[in-house]
Each structure stands twice: as structure tokens, then as C-alpha cells.
C-alpha positions in Angstrom: -21.5 5.1 0.0 -22.9 7.4 -2.3 -20.1 10.2 -3.4 -18.8 8.3 -6.3 -22.0 6.5 -7.5 -21.3 8.6 -11.0 -18.0 6.7 -11.9 -21.1 4.1 -12.4 -21.2 4.8 -15.7 -17.2 5.2 -17.1 -15.9 2.8 -14.6 -13.1 1.4 -16.5 -11.2 5.2 -16.8 -10.9 5.2 -13.1 -7.8 3.9 -10.8 -10.1 1.6 -8.5 -10.9 -0.2 -11.7 -8.2 -0.5 -13.8 -5.7 -3.3 -14.2 -3.1 -3.3 -15.8 -4.4 -1.1 -19.0 -4.9 2.7 -18.3 -7.7 4.0 -20.4 -6.1 7.1 -20.6 -3.5 6.5 -22.5 -5.6 6.5 -25.8 -7.5 9.6 -25.0 -5.9 13.7 -25.2 -5.6 15.0 -21.7 -8.8 17.1 -21.9 -11.2 14.2 -22.8 -9.3 12.4 -19.6 -10.1 15.5 -17.4 -14.1 15.5 -19.4 -14.6 11.9 -18.2 -13.2 12.5 -14.5 -15.1 15.5 -13.8 -18.2 13.9 -15.5 -18.6 11.6 -12.6 -20.3 14.7 -10.6 -22.7 15.6 -13.0 -23.5 12.0 -13.5 -23.7 11.2 -9.8 -26.3 13.8 -9.1 -28.3 12.8 -11.7 -28.3 9.6 -10.8 -29.0 10.1 -7.1 -32.0 12.8 -8.7 -33.2 10.0 -10.5 -33.7 7.4 -7.7 -35.0 10.3 -5.3 -31.8 10.1 -2.6 -31.8 12.7 0.7 -30.8 16.1 -0.6 -28.2 16.2 1.7 -26.9 13.4 -0.4 -27.3 15.1 -3.4 -25.6 18.1 -2.3 -22.5 16.0 -1.0 -22.1 14.1 -4.7 -21.9 17.9 -5.5 -19.2 19.3 -3.6 -16.9 16.4 -3.0 -14.7 17.4 -5.1 -15.3 21.7 -4.4 -14.1 23.6 -7.8 -10.4 21.5 -7.4 -8.3 21.3 -10.4 -7.2 17.8 -11.6 -3.5 19.0 -12.2 -2.2 15.7 -13.3 -4.4 16.0 -17.0 -3.7 19.6 -16.8 0.4 19.6 -16.5 0.2 17.0 -19.2 -2.0 19.4 -21.6 0.5 22.5 -20.8 3.6 20.1 -21.7 1.8 18.4 -24.7 0.6 21.9 -26.5 3.4 22.7 -28.5 3.3 25.6 -30.6 -0.9 25.9 -29.3 -2.2 28.2 -26.9 -2.0 27.3 -23.4 -5.2 24.9 -22.1 -7.4 27.1 -20.4 -7.4 25.7 -16.3 -11.1 26.1 -16.4 -11.8 23.5 -18.1 -9.4 21.1 -15.9 -11.5 22.2 -12.7 -14.6 20.4 -11.0 -17.6 22.8 -11.6 -18.3 22.8 -7.5 -19.9 24.4 -5.8 -17.2 24.1 -2.9 -18.0 22.5 0.1 -20.8 24.4 1.6 -21.0 22.1 5.2 -18.5 20.8 7.5 -19.3 17.4 6.2 -19.1 17.9 2.9 -15.8 19.6 3.7 -14.5 15.9 5.8 -15.4 14.3 2.4 -13.6 16.3 0.2 -10.4 15.7 2.3 -11.1 12.1 3.3 -11.5 11.5 -0.5 -8.4 13.2 -1.4 -6.5 11.5 1.4 -8.1 7.9 0.2 -7.4 8.4 -3.0 -3.8 9.3 -3.1 -3.1 6.8 0.0 -3.2 4.5 -2.9 -0.2 6.1 -5.0 2.3 5.7 -1.7 5.0 3.6 -2.8 5.6 3.7 1.0 3.5 3.2 3.5 5.8 4.0 6.7 4.2 6.2 9.1 6.3 8.9 8.4 5.3 9.3 5.3 1.5 8.6 5.9 1.4 11.7 8.4 3.2 13.4 5.6 0.3 12.5 3.9 -2.3 13.8 5.4 -0.3 17.3 6.3 0.0 18.3 2.8 -3.9 17.2 1.4 -4.7 19.1 4.2 -3.1 22.0 4.0 -3.3 21.6 -0.3 -6.9 22.3 0.1 -6.9 24.8 2.4 -4.6 26.9 0.3 -6.7 26.3 -2.8 -9.9 27.9 -1.1 -11.9 25.0 -1.4 -12.4 25.1 2.3 -13.8 28.6 2.6 -17.3 27.9 2.6 -17.8 25.9 4.4 -17.1 26.8 8.5 -14.1 24.4 9.2 -11.8 26.0 11.9 -7.9 25.0 12.0 -8.9 23.4 15.3 -11.1 21.0 13.3 -8.6 20.6 10.8 -6.6 19.5 13.4 -8.6 16.8 14.8 -9.5 15.7 11.1 -5.4 14.9 10.0 -5.1 13.1 13.5 -8.4 10.9 12.8 -7.3 10.5 9.3 -4.0 9.0 10.1 -5.2 6.5 12.6 -7.8 5.5 10.0 -4.6 4.9 7.8 -2.2 3.7 10.0 -5.0 0.9 11.1 -5.2 -0.1 7.6 -1.2 -0.2 6.8 -0.4 -1.5 10.4 1.5 1.4 12.0 1.3 2.6 15.5 0.5 6.3 15.5 3.0 8.4 18.0 1.2 11.8 19.6 3.6 14.9 20.8 4.2 13.6 24.4 3.5 10.4 24.0 5.8 7.3 23.9 7.8 6.4 21.5 6.7 4.5 18.2 8.9 1.4 17.8 11.0 1.6 15.0 10.1 0.6 11.1 11.1 -2.5 10.0 14.4 -2.6 8.4 14.6 -0.9 4.7 11.6 1.3 5.1 12.0 5.3 5.0 10.5 7.0 8.1 9.3 10.1 7.6 10.8 12.7 5.3 8.1 14.9 4.0 7.9 18.2 4.2 5.7 19.6 1.7 6.5 22.9 0.1 3.0 25.2 0.8 1.8 26.2 -2.1 0.9 29.7 -0.3 1.8 31.4 2.9 -1.9 30.5 4.2 -0.2 26.7 4.0 2.3 27.2 6.3 0.0 29.2 9.0 -2.1 26.1 9.0 0.8 23.8 9.4 1.9 25.7 12.7 -1.8 25.9 13.7 -3.8 23.4 13.2 -2.2 20.5 15.1 -4.3 18.5 17.5 -5.9 21.2 20.4 -5.2 24.1 18.4 -7.7 26.8 17.7 -8.5 29.6 15.8 -10.7 30.8 12.8 -10.6 29.3 9.7 -9.7 32.3 7.5 -7.6 30.8 4.1 -5.8 33.1 2.3 -6.8 34.0 -1.0 -7.2 31.4 -4.7 -5.2 18.0 -8.2 
């Protein structure tokens, strides 16, 4: 309920509140990134002003970790021309990375929910691919290094996210060894999402994080 309260101050710049006009079309990529990044600090300040519990304030501060706003970073790189390469740090959230299991789950849930809005095809296979891709990416990027989530936890998180998304989009979830899912509606694309891991650790996660898996969370080094 509280993690995105910092959006209040510049709400029209966030996709949840945009109409036909995209305000970012008028801005430089660096300014767009600055506005998005600012909602974390402004959320923390607002929470302190209204004396929310410290645990909630910490979750607000950590819910994006130090992740890169990749869309605007890549846009800035494409537009630089002969100028110097944009600094990646200018397009990253300030952190800290999630420090608790709850904060790690919140980071993953926030990315999954936001990304699911962009899917033109919400078949069961596509949703499963989305959830797997989000978890792999956060794991490989080191965003979960400090929150004590194990590979077994990540498998359970993926399964829980998929159940929620399948309920929203009215799909049946099928697990290994269970009865087959009914065929998708005609014209829908089933499956087909095979994300390329960003790093070797992501490939290891893909094979280890299924429900029931176990093992310590040992991510490799380094939107």
C-alpha cells in the first residue's frame, strides 16, 4: 500500500497514470530517469513526515534496490551522438539493495506487476516466461545479494506470482506432474518465452529455482 507513495508528487509521469499522452516524450532520457528515481526519496520523506513505521520506510527505500532504468539508459546511449557515453550510475536507483526477505519479495513483485502490464499476449506460457525472466534478471544483477532469499524461496515466489497473474488473466496454472492445462484460445500464443540469461548465474537459477528446489542463494558477481 505504501511503497510507491512518492509517485504522488509527479504522478502523470508514471505509466499507471498516463492517458494517451506520454509526458516523457518531451523530456531528455536523463530527466525522465531523474523523475522516476526521485519517487523513492520523496516516498521516504513523505513516510517520515507522516510517521509511518520504520519497517515500512525501509521497504520504500529498498523496493527498487540499485537497479538500472534500462529503457532510458539505452535511449540516452542511442541519442548521445559524438558526446561522451552516459554514466550508468545516473540511471540507477540509489538503493540500498533489499535487506530483508520481505524487501526482496517486494522488489520482485513490483517489477513483475509493472512488466505484466506491457504484455500484449497474456497466455499462461507468456506469463510463466515473464515471471521466470524477472526473477532471473534480479538474481543475476545482484539485487537479491543481501536479503537472504534462497533458491528454494525463489522457486516458491515464482509459483506464487504465477498463480496471482493467472488468476488476473483467467488462466489455469499447470505444474509438473499435474493434469494438462486446457488448450489456449484460438489465436493465442502459448509458451515461447525463453529468456537469454544475462549472466551464468541466471542459467543456474533457471535449473535450481523450481518449486521444491533448495540450496543457498549465492548470486554471481554484478531495467
